[in-house]
N, C-alpha and C positions, 0 to 999 in steps of 0.2 A: 295775586294777579300775575300774569305772564309778563316777561320782559317786553315782548313785542306789543302787549297791550299798554304797558306803561308808556312806551315810546309813541305809539299811535295816538294816545290820549293827551300827550303833552302839548302845552302851548309855548313852552320855552325849553332851553337845554336842561336836562335832568342832571342830578348829582347822585353818585353812588360811591360807596367806600368798600375797601377790602381789608379784612383783618386776619391775623393768625390766631389759631387756638392757643390758649395759654399752655405753658409747660406743665407737665403732669405734676400735681401737687398744689396748683393754684386753683382758686375758686372761681365761680362764674362772675363774682364781683369784679375781677380783673378785666373782664370783657365790658361790663357796665361802666367801670371807671374810664376805660379806653374810649367808649363810644359816647358817653354822656356829653362831653364838650362839643361833639360834632352834630348832635341831633338838632340843634337850632337851625341847621342849614337844610333840614327836611330832605334827607336822602330818600330816594325811591326804593332802594334795597341795599342790603349789606351782603357782600360776598364773604364766605368763610372757606379758607383754604383747607385742604386735606393733606396729611403727611404720612408717607409710608413708614413702616417699621424699619428699624436699623438692626443689623446683625452686630452683636457684641459678644465678647468672651469674658465670662466671669470666673474668677478663681475659686475653686471649691476647697473644702477643708483638707482634702487629701493632697492638695497641691496641683491637681489637674485642672484643666480649664473646661468650662461648659459653654457651649454655643447657645445663646438665647436671642430671641427677637424682642426688641424694645421699641415701643412707640412713645416718643417723647412729647408729642402734641396730640393726644387723643381728644375725642369729644366733638367732632364737627357736626354730627347729626344732632346731638343734644344742644349744642350752642345755637344752631339754627332754630330749633324749637324754642329755646329760651329768648332769643332775639325777637321772634315773632310774637311771643306771649308778652314780653316786657315792653317792647316799643311799638307793637302793632304795625310793623312794616314787614315787607317780604325779606326773606333770607335766601341766598343762592349758594348752595354747597358746591364745592369742587368735588368731582368724582374722578378718581385716577385708576389707571391700569396697574401700576406698580404695587406689588405686595398683596394683591387681592385676586382670588379665584373668581370665575364667573358666577359661581353660586353665592359667594360672599357679596359680590356686587349686586346680584339680584335681591338678596335679602335686605341690603342697605337701601336699595331703591324702593322696595316695598315699605320699609319703615318711613322713608321720606314721604311717600305717597299717603300713608296713613296720617302723617302729621299735617297734611295739607300744603306741602311744599310744591310749588308749581314749576320751579326752574332748576336746572342743573347746568354746570359748566363741566364738560367732559374733556379730560386731558390724559395723555399717556403718563405724565409724571416723570420724575428724574430717575436715573439709575441708582441702585443701592450705592451708598457712599464707598463701599468696599469693592465695587465692581467698575471695570473700565467702560462698560457699555450697558445699556438697558437690557435686562432679561426679564420676561414676564414669568409669572408663577406657572407651574406645570399645567394648570387648567385656567390660566388667566388670559385676559385680552392682550395681545401683543402690541396693538396700535390704538391710537385714539379713535380711528374710524371703526374699529371693531367694537369698542365700548359704545360709541355712538349708535351703532346698529343694534346693540343689545337694548339700549334705552328705547329706541324706535320700536323694537319688537314688543317690549312691555307696553308701550303706548297702544299697540295693536292687540294686546291680550295674549301675546305669544311668550310662554315661559320656557325655561330650560327642560322641565319635565314634560315629556311627550304625553303623559296621561292627563295633563291638565287641559280640559276642554272648556271652551267659553270662559277663559280666565278673565278676571277683572282687568279693565284697561286703565293704565295710568295716563296722566295728562301733562307730562313734563314738556316745557319749552326748553329746547336744548341749545346751549351755546358751545362754541369751540374757540380755540386760541388762534390768533393771527399774529404774524411776525413781520412788522414793517421792514426789518433788516434781515429777514429770512431766518428760519430755524437753523441753529448752528450745525445740525446734522444733514441739512439739505445740501446737495452739491451746487445748486444755483437757485435763483429766485423763480425761474420758470417752473421747475419741478415743484418747488414749495407752493406756488400758486395752483398747480394742477392738483396737488393733494388737498389744498383748501377747497377747491371747487368740488372735488369728489365728496368731501364732507357735506357741503351744501346740497349737493344732489341727493345725498342719502339722508337728509332730514335736519341738518343744522339750521337754526332759525336766527341766530345772531352771532357776531364775532366780537371777541374781546381781545384787544391787542396786548402784546408784551410792552413793557415800558419803553419809552423812547425819549430823547432829549432834543431832537431836531424835528420840528414839525413838518419840514419839507419831506422827510422820509415817510411820515404818515400820509401826507397829501398824495405822494407818488403811489403809496400802497393802495389807497382808496381808488385812485384812477386805474391801477392795474386790475383791481377787483372788478370794477365796473366794466372795464374793457373785456373781461373774461366772463361777463354775465353773472357775476356774483353781486346780487342786488339786495341782500339782507342787511340789517343795520350793522354798522361797524363802530364799535365803542373804543375810544382811545384809553389806554392805561397809562396813568401818570404817577410819577414819584419825585419827591424833592431830593436833591443832593444836600447832605447836612454835614459832611466832613471831607477833608482832603483824602482820607483813606479810601473813600468810596470811588475816587477817580480810578483806582486800580481794581477794587473789589467788584464793582458793578460790571465792568466789561468782562471780567474773568468768570463771574458766576452767571450773568444773564446774557452775555454775548451781545452787548449793545455798545455803540460808539458814544463818546462824550464830545460834543462840539468843541473845537479849539477855543472859541471865545469864552465858553463857560469854564473849561478846564484852566485857562490862563487866569481868569478872575479868581477861581478857587485857589490856585497855586499862590496868588499874591496874599491870600488871607493868612493872618498870624495865628488865629484860633479857630476852633470848631464853631464857636458862636458867630464869628465873622463869615465862615463858610456857609453856615445855615442861612444867614441873611441873604447871601448871594443866591443860594439854591432856592430859597423861598421866592425871591423876586423873579428868578428865571421861570419858575413854575407858574407864577401869576401871569407873566407875559405869554407863556405857552398856552395857558388856559384861555386867556382873552382872544388870542389868535384862533384857537380851535373853535371857540364859541362863534366867532365871526364867520368861520368857514362853514358852520352849520352842523357840527357834530350833534348827534341826538343826546349824548350823555358825556359827562366828564367823570371818569372813574378813577378814584385816587387809591393807590396802594399805601395804606397808612403804615403798615409794618412797624408798629411800635412807636410811631411819631405822630400821635393825634394832635399835639399842640402845634406842630409845624403846619399840618393840613388846616387846622383851625385858623391860623394866621393867613394862609393863602385864601381861604374862603371869605374871611372878613374883608380882604382887599377886592374880592370879586363882586361882593354884594353891592 
């Protein structure tokens, strides 16, 4: 079922979760062990992130170094299929520009369509860890909107090969990212909003936001969207803080602010266990306020912390 159908059919706020593929070498059971404690809360779907390959240099027997591409977290497509088969719920794969040519992207989308996957979240993705800025593959999509257009074309039966006539049409419901605190590469929020509207005008059907810890920033973001005639569903992305270390890690990696009240409470904690309790309670209060605001979905980034999300959910029920 499409995300938009889930939302239009809902009688209350929906729940969804996001997971990372396991590190290479781990089995699918690591996914089931992660999700099993969360299934009692009846999520409408599970997002599965996609990770680009990384460039590494391996020393050869002759002492020289060989450049190799390493994908540490493969398996997004297979994990989506496994989740749908095992739990009988929808899976939403992330599709990224980084590390993929347009043809590789097209083949992946064909596989997803054959598996009966109805939704994708299209993202540019991060720069290679060894690069100062994002660089697309020689025949890759440079921006998320280009990837969006490629998916829209497939939905219309338009393939990369000109000799394909009357190609089979896919039926993906397409989501895009939204940034309540703006994308860190955008010069200002006005331009960031213009880019988001361009994606909506070109076929985006729902928005999933970057994590945030100040609900007012989300409320302001929603208002800006509506003022700019962006009227598709906006789904808040939520994550708990579970340690003092995250007070510096999260702003650096995800370019988000931590409210002073929350950071001061965390700084007073003596242990990570105490920090987790503070972060859990903060997320509970965030969730309650967002639900009261009328968000269609509460989307939780589990990121290896299913027990924390489980504790949040128990307090919300």
